[in-house]
C-alpha positions, 0 to 999 in steps of 0.5 A: 264181711259182705251182708247176705242178700236174701231178697230181690231188688225193687223196681220203681218207675220214673214218670207215669205208668200210663202215657198218651202221645199224639202221633207225629206231634209228641215225641217219646223220651224214655223216663226209665226206672230205678232199682233199689237193693238191700245189699247192692248199691247199684243194680242195672235196669234192663228195658225191654218190650215194645219199642215205642214209635211215636209216629205210628198209632198203637198201644206199646208195652215197655217192660223193666227188669233187674237182677242183683249180684246174688241172682235175685230178680225183681218183679217186672214192672211195665209202662203202657204207652198209647200213641193216638190221634186227637181225632179219628175219622170213620166213613163206611164208604171210604176205601180200605187202607185208610189210617183214620187221620182225615176224611180223605183217609178215613177208616171204613170200620168203626172198630179200627178207630176205637181200637187205637183210642186210649182210655183216660185215668186219674193217674194220667189224664192223657189228651182229649180224643174224639172219633168222628163217624160219617153216615152209614151202618156199622156192625161191631163184628167188623174191623180190628180184633173182631171175628165175623158173627161173634155175638160178644162183639161190641163197640167199646167206647173207652173211658174218657173218649167222645164218639160223635156221629152225624157227619156227611164226611166233609166237615171241619168243625163239630157244629157242621154235622147234622145227625138228623140228616146223616143217620149214623147207625150202630147195628147189632144185626151182625148176621145182617138178616133181621126183618123185624125184631132182633134175630137169634144171631145178633150181638148181645150189646151194640155199645159198651161204654167205659172199659172193664179192662181199664177198671181192672188195672186202675180200679176206682181211678177213672173220673172223666166223662165218656160220651156217645153223641149222634147215633141210632143204636139198634138190633142188640139182643142181650139174651145170654147168661150174665153179663150178656143178659143186660143192656141190648142197646147200650151197656154202661159198666164200670166202677164209681166214680165214673160218668157216662153221657148219651146225647142226640141218640135214637135207641130203638128196637133192642131186646134184653133180659134187663135194660133193653135200650140202656142199662147201667148196672154199676156206673155212678152217673148216667146222663141222657139228653135230647134222645129218643128211646123207644120200641125196646123190650125187656123180659124182666125189668126196664124196657127202655132204661134199667138202672140198678146200682147203690147211690147212683145218679141218673139224669134224663133231660129232653128224652122221649121214652116211648113204646117200650115194654117190660115186666116191671118198668116198661119205660124206666126201671130205677133202683138204688138197691140201698136203704130208703135214705140212700143218696141214689137219685134220678132227675127226669126233666122235660121228658115225654114218657108215653105209651110204655107197658109193663105186664106187672108194675110201673107201665111208665116208671118203676122205682125201687129205692131212692129219690126221683124228681119228675119235673116238667114232664108228660106221662101219658098212655102208659099201662100196667098189668098190675099196679101203677099204670104211670108210676110204681114206687116202692120205698121211694121218695117221689116228687112231681113238679109242673108235670102232667099225668094223663091217660094212664091205665092199671089193671090193678091199683093206681092208674096214674101212680101207686106208692108203697110205704115207707115212701113219700109223694110230693105233688107240686103244680102238677096235673093228674087226670083221665086215668083208670084202674080196677076201681074205674075211671075217675075214682080217687084210687085211679089217680093215686093208690097204695100206702103213700096216699096217707102221707102224700102232700099236694101244692097248687095241683089238680088230681082227679078224685082228690080234694086236698084243700089249700091252694089245690083245685078240687079234683072231685068237681067236673067243672075242674076238668082241665080241658085238654086239646085232645085227651086219649081214653085210658082204656086205649093205653098203651098209646102215644096218642093224645094232645095234652096242651090246654085249651082256653078256659081250663081251670089250671091256667094262671093259678100257679107261681111260675118260673123257667119254661114249659115242656115246649120251652115256652117261658112261664111267667110269675103266674103260670099254669098247672102241669107240663104245658103253658096255655098258648093262644092262637094269637100268641102262636101267630105273633111268635111266628110273625116276630111280634111280642105277646104274652102266652096266656092271652085269651082269644081275641086279646 
């Protein structure tokens, strides 16, 4: 007697659910699927959906269906097949009709290329994909799938894709491009009428890194790096309702463990409620290097950069974070939104944080929870309407190493730094001078204020108004003025003016154990100078220019 069948068959794909092919190089061989049933020994699988053309770039959806002899239909399964190219070429001056396969046949709209790229996932890493973009100005509401004037339009850099700008349009290798000469501008001014700050009709987010749709399908599976390299990003205005209130210039979004990298970019003149320049509300790792983030304005937090995610990692290296404004964290707002022992951390190294302003706290940097290390950095000319002209730290662990904080101002307390408790401050081989708060210029509270002062540790440092003993210099003595080349009065903050290199005779020369390089990438000897800069004599500058060998700390005439 035949068994009564009460359930449908189950379909199982053979091979990967996501496939990526190079157009004209790879071929598509249908992997198929199998259907299993409680009663029927064999159930036919019907393949439908798109017919994959491995010579034509596009996204193909292949469907699989099966029905058993009792009429029960299996739940449909699908396979996504991306047919793409290893490199797409984009040139704003190219004629219409290009296919993006070379400079000669380049797309003239960036969205045309981005539409054909394929995200990479842990299940299927796919192939390396790059988009090369020549000099010109590109708008996110132009190209495939876009509507003219749509504020939600954005340049979506899918997971694992590398987007390169700075080409003239003839290069055959990456090392031939020059982003400084060949300005490649991604503009949120989609109505093309800005005369100053971003207008009411501008795009909410100029660039979005990582693909939210991919995360919905493959939550937690994406582990590859997404890279933006060689662009000027400007004119974003994230003034809408969530999620369109965060990340005017660049919005990095997704689900951990995912990485986003920004290199050789200028991010300027963007506006948002939070994170006007760059925002990463939910990405586990963001790295920004060799870039400039300036003149961005946030209504609330993070004029330049906004980071607010549990256990996140932020790495800033050789970044100029200047002239940004916000309510909290004019330059950078960082909060790992977890317990004080959170693993969330930020490493800020070889950076200039200058001339930023917060109407409330943290003119340069506002830190909520997490660990922050400031290594070989200059923080100068930042201003806060409340506490922490340079830095405001809530329940954070903050480390200063080989850094200079000078010319910062707070209307409240802590011209250089204000730290709350529980928190910790470690000041190592660093220099804090020429700052001002409500207690006046030169007062100890003008340097460091808040509950953290009782537990702060100092090693081989000079802090104005402090005499912590040990191997530290006495900051209460006028004779220990660090003798900057040209300091800027803190009363002038916010300001990017001032030269905080050392002059000969500075008491901080040659008193610290050293290694590595300074902020100008001058080698530090085993005996180094306190702060961001090594003293370099006029003779040493001349000798270096002449190709001679010279020590960096030679006295005049040596």
